C-alpha positions in Angstrom: 0.0 0.1 0.1 3.1 2.4 0.5 3.7 2.7 -3.0 -0.1 3.4 -3.8 0.2 6.2 -1.2 2.8 7.7 -2.7 1.6 7.9 -6.3 -1.5 9.5 -4.9 0.5 12.3 -3.7 0.5 15.7 -5.4 3.1 16.1 -8.2 4.7 19.3 -6.4 5.2 16.8 -3.3 6.5 14.3 -5.5 9.2 16.7 -6.7 10.2 18.0 -3.8 11.0 14.4 -2.7 12.5 13.5 -5.6 15.3 16.7 -4.9 15.9 15.1 -1.6 18.9 12.9 -2.3 18.1 10.5 1.1 15.1 10.1 -0.1 15.6 9.1 -3.3 18.1 6.5 -1.7 15.4 5.0 0.9 12.6 4.7 -2.1 14.9 4.1 -5.2 12.2 1.4 -6.7 9.5 3.7 -6.1 10.9 6.9 -7.2 9.5 8.5 -10.4 12.3 10.0 -12.4 11.5 13.6 -12.6 14.0 15.7 -14.4 13.8 20.1 -14.5 16.2 21.5 -17.0 15.8 24.9 -14.8 14.5 26.3 -11.9 11.4 27.5 -13.0 10.1 24.6 -15.1 6.4 24.3 -14.5 5.7 20.9 -12.4 4.5 17.5 -14.0 0.8 17.1 -14.8 1.0 13.3 -14.4 2.7 10.6 -12.6 3.6 8.4 -15.8 7.3 8.7 -16.5 8.1 9.4 -20.2 11.0 8.5 -22.4 12.2 10.1 -25.6 15.3 9.5 -27.7 17.6 12.8 -27.1 18.5 15.1 -29.9 21.8 13.8 -31.4 24.3 16.5 -32.2 27.9 15.6 -33.5 30.7 17.4 -31.6 33.3 16.7 -34.0 34.2 19.7 -36.4 33.5 19.4 -39.8 36.3 18.5 -42.2 36.8 18.5 -45.9 36.9 15.4 -47.3 37.1 13.9 -50.9 35.6 11.2 -52.2 38.0 8.6 -50.8 39.9 9.2 -48.1 43.2 7.1 -49.0 42.8 6.8 -52.7 46.2 5.1 -52.7 46.1 2.8 -50.0 47.6 -0.5 -51.2 49.1 0.8 -54.5 52.9 0.5 -56.1 55.2 3.3 -55.6 55.4 3.6 -59.1 51.7 4.3 -59.3 51.6 6.9 -56.4 54.5 8.5 -58.5 53.0 8.4 -62.0 49.9 9.6 -60.5 51.2 12.5 -58.6 53.3 13.6 -61.1 50.4 13.5 -63.9 48.4 15.7 -61.3 51.3 18.1 -61.3 51.7 18.1 -65.0 47.9 19.3 -65.3 48.2 21.5 -62.3 51.0 23.4 -64.0 49.1 23.2 -67.2 46.1 24.9 -65.8 48.1 27.2 -63.5 49.7 28.7 -66.6 46.6 29.0 -68.7 44.9 30.9 -65.7 48.1 33.1 -65.1 48.2 34.1 -68.8 44.7 35.1 -68.7 44.0 37.1 -65.6 46.9 38.7 -66.6 45.3 40.0 -70.0 41.7 40.6 -68.3 43.5 42.5 -65.3 45.6 44.5 -67.9 43.0 45.4 -69.7 40.2 46.3 -67.2 42.4 48.6 -65.3 43.8 50.4 -68.5 40.0 50.7 -69.6 38.9 52.0 -66.0 41.4 54.4 -65.9 41.0 55.7 -69.4 37.0 55.8 -69.3 37.2 57.6 -65.9 36.9 61.2 -67.2 33.9 59.9 -69.4 31.3 60.6 -66.6 33.2 58.4 -64.2 32.3 55.4 -66.4 35.6 53.7 -65.3 34.3 53.3 -62.0 32.0 51.0 -63.7 34.4 49.0 -65.4 36.5 48.8 -62.3 33.7 47.1 -60.6 33.3 44.8 -62.8 37.2 44.2 -62.9 37.0 43.1 -59.3 34.1 40.5 -59.7 36.6 39.1 -62.4 39.3 39.3 -59.8 36.9 37.2 -57.7 36.1 34.8 -60.2 39.8 34.0 -61.0 40.5 33.9 -57.3 38.1 31.2 -57.0 39.7 28.9 -59.8 43.1 29.7 -58.2 41.7 28.1 -54.7 40.3 25.3 -56.7 43.8 24.4 -58.5 45.5 24.8 -54.6 42.5 22.3 -53.6 43.5 19.9 -56.2 47.1 19.1 -55.1 46.8 20.2 -51.4 46.2 17.7 -48.2 42.8 17.1 -47.3 43.5 18.9 -43.8 45.0 22.0 -45.8 42.3 22.8 -48.3 40.8 26.3 -48.3 36.9 26.8 -48.4 35.2 28.5 -51.0 32.3 29.0 -49.1 32.0 27.9 -45.5 29.5 25.1 -45.1 25.9 26.0 -43.6 25.5 22.9 -41.4 25.1 22.2 -38.2 28.4 20.7 -38.1 30.3 23.8 -38.8 30.1 24.6 -34.9 33.4 25.5 -33.8 35.1 25.5 -37.2 38.4 27.4 -38.1 40.7 27.1 -41.3 41.5 29.2 -44.3 38.5 30.4 -46.7 38.4 32.8 -49.9 38.3 36.4 -48.7 34.6 37.3 -49.1 36.0 41.3 -49.7 37.6 40.5 -53.0 34.4 42.1 -54.6 34.6 45.5 -52.8 36.9 48.2 -53.0 39.4 46.9 -50.2 43.0 46.6 -49.4 42.4 42.8 -50.2 41.2 43.0 -53.6 43.7 45.5 -54.5 46.5 43.0 -53.5 44.8 40.1 -55.3 44.4 42.8 -58.3 48.3 43.1 -57.9 48.8 39.6 -57.6 47.2 38.6 -60.6 49.1 41.3 -62.6 52.5 40.4 -61.4 53.2 37.5 -59.4 50.5 35.1 -60.7 51.7 36.1 -64.3 55.3 35.1 -63.4 54.2 31.5 -61.7 52.5 30.9 -64.9 55.5 31.3 -66.6 57.6 29.3 -64.2 54.9 26.7 -64.9 55.1 26.6 -68.4 59.0 26.5 -68.1 58.7 23.3 -65.6 56.2 21.5 -67.5 57.7 21.3 -70.6 61.0 20.6 -69.1 59.3 17.4 -67.5 57.4 16.5 -70.3 60.2 17.1 -73.1 62.7 14.3 -72.0 60.2 11.5 -72.4 58.8 12.7 -75.5 62.2 12.9 -77.0 63.0 9.4 -75.8 60.1 7.5 -76.7 60.5 9.0 -80.2 64.0 8.3 -80.6 63.6 4.4 -79.5 61.0 4.4 -81.7 63.0 5.9 -84.5 62.7 8.6 -87.5 64.3 9.8 -90.3 64.5 13.4 -88.8 67.4 14.1 -86.7 66.4 17.1 -85.2 63.8 15.7 -83.0 66.6 12.7 -81.8 69.0 14.9 -79.9 69.3 17.1 -77.4 71.2 20.6 -77.7 71.8 23.7 -76.0 73.0 25.7 -78.9 74.5 25.3 -82.3 76.8 22.3 -81.2 74.8 19.1 -80.4 75.3 17.6 -76.6 74.0 14.4 -77.6 72.3 12.2 -80.2 70.2 9.1 -79.9 72.0 7.8 -83.0 75.4 8.2 -81.9 75.4 7.6 -78.3 72.2 6.5 -77.1 73.5 5.8 -73.3 74.2 9.7 -72.9 71.0 10.3 -74.6 69.0 8.5 -72.0 71.0 9.9 -69.0 70.4 13.3 -70.0 67.1 12.8 -70.9 66.1 11.1 -67.2 68.3 14.0 -65.6 66.4 16.6 -67.5 63.1 14.6 -66.3 64.0 14.5 -62.7 64.9 18.1 -62.7 62.0 19.1 -64.4 59.6 17.0 -61.8 61.7 18.3 -59.0 60.8 21.8 -60.2 57.2 21.5 -60.4 57.1 20.6 -56.9 59.0 24.0 -56.1 57.2 26.2 -58.1 53.7 24.1 -57.0 55.1 25.2 -53.3 55.1 28.9 -54.3 51.9 29.0 -56.0 50.1 27.3 -53.0 51.7 30.0 -50.5 51.0 32.9 -52.8 47.2 31.8 -53.3 46.9 31.5 -49.8 48.7 34.7 -49.0 46.8 37.0 -51.4 43.5 35.4 -52.1 42.9 33.5 -48.5 42.2 34.3 -44.9 41.8 32.5 -41.9 38.6 32.3 -39.9 37.0 30.9 -37.0 33.4 30.5 -36.4 31.2 29.7 -33.1 27.3 29.0 -33.3 24.6 29.3 -30.4 22.2 26.3 -30.2 18.9 26.8 -28.9 16.6 24.1 -27.9 13.4 23.8 -26.0 13.2 20.9 -23.5 10.0 19.5 -21.9 9.9 19.2 -18.4 8.9 15.4 -18.3 12.1 14.7 -20.6 15.3 14.3 -19.0 17.9 16.9 -19.9 20.5 15.9 -22.6 23.2 18.3 -23.2 23.5 18.9 -26.9 26.5 22.0 -27.3 29.5 19.9 -26.2 32.1 21.5 -28.4 30.1 24.6 -29.5 31.0 28.4 -28.3 28.3 30.2 -26.5 25.6 29.4 -24.1 22.6 26.8 -24.4 18.8 28.3 -24.3 15.8 27.2 -23.3 13.5 29.4 -24.5 13.0 28.7 -28.0 9.4 28.9 -29.3 9.5 25.0 -30.6 11.0 21.5 -29.7 13.5 21.2 -32.3 16.9 22.7 -32.6 17.2 26.1 -33.9 20.8 27.6 -35.2 21.4 31.3 -35.2 22.0 33.3 -38.1 24.8 35.5 -36.5 26.5 32.3 -36.1 29.7 33.5 -38.2 30.0 37.2 -36.6 33.2 35.7 -34.6 35.0 35.2 -37.9 38.6 36.8 -38.1 40.2 38.3 -41.0 43.8 37.5 -41.0 45.6 36.8 -44.4 48.4 34.6 -42.9 
């Protein structure tokens, strides 16, 4: 009869007894699991305990991952070398094309904006369009950077808008490139000077790397034209495949190794220039709001998120504030 008498008591008295730890230990089999997430929560209206599945929140930070986490696992060393060299060759080919195109467009746009400035300030409109073109070139430059960079060093073109971006940090494409700002002026100067020079270097290392294999294959297949079967640095021939094949092969392999090493150095310099002129560091925080019912046990959901957890949201769902990126830093390092 004791359990029946306890169940007949008012909800407020049950809640007061449940808050007493000694009473909870003495009557553990008969205690009703009542939980209050806040001090001014309304009392329970029923004596039956309800259970529900807690809201799931993944505390791990969002990390950009490709299609495969380990695409070269189990592959041979030769396969890895050929694949990485092919990616570098394609990168330098596209980098040279981007450097030449951006240089021509930026030079023409800058000259047009300066020349049309006395014509009712029409040059300001041209310069505004030029800034959008600079932003587009910067997007392509970041995509080229991500194509050869490790997964943990990728640059975000846009920060993902989903709940897993709480406490996310890294590098992103600067959003102020489309406005008149010091960063946009630095990006314009970058495409007019540094990027053009890197495009020229990409062309040199690309041709230095592929000329030796092409000449070696064409020499091995044989041809009647001797101009394609010799390595020369002037009017005097250094090596010819028919006259001295061993020296020709050694020089071809040496030129290929030098070209591949030069490709790595130029790619590293291009990545550093992209990070410095087009990207910025950022960090995010996000407020997570959730309404908890008095009959549901309290489960914390904002484990690794910055900010506070509020309990006055209008619904029983998680709501993420629109001001989640107000703590974004702008460090161009």
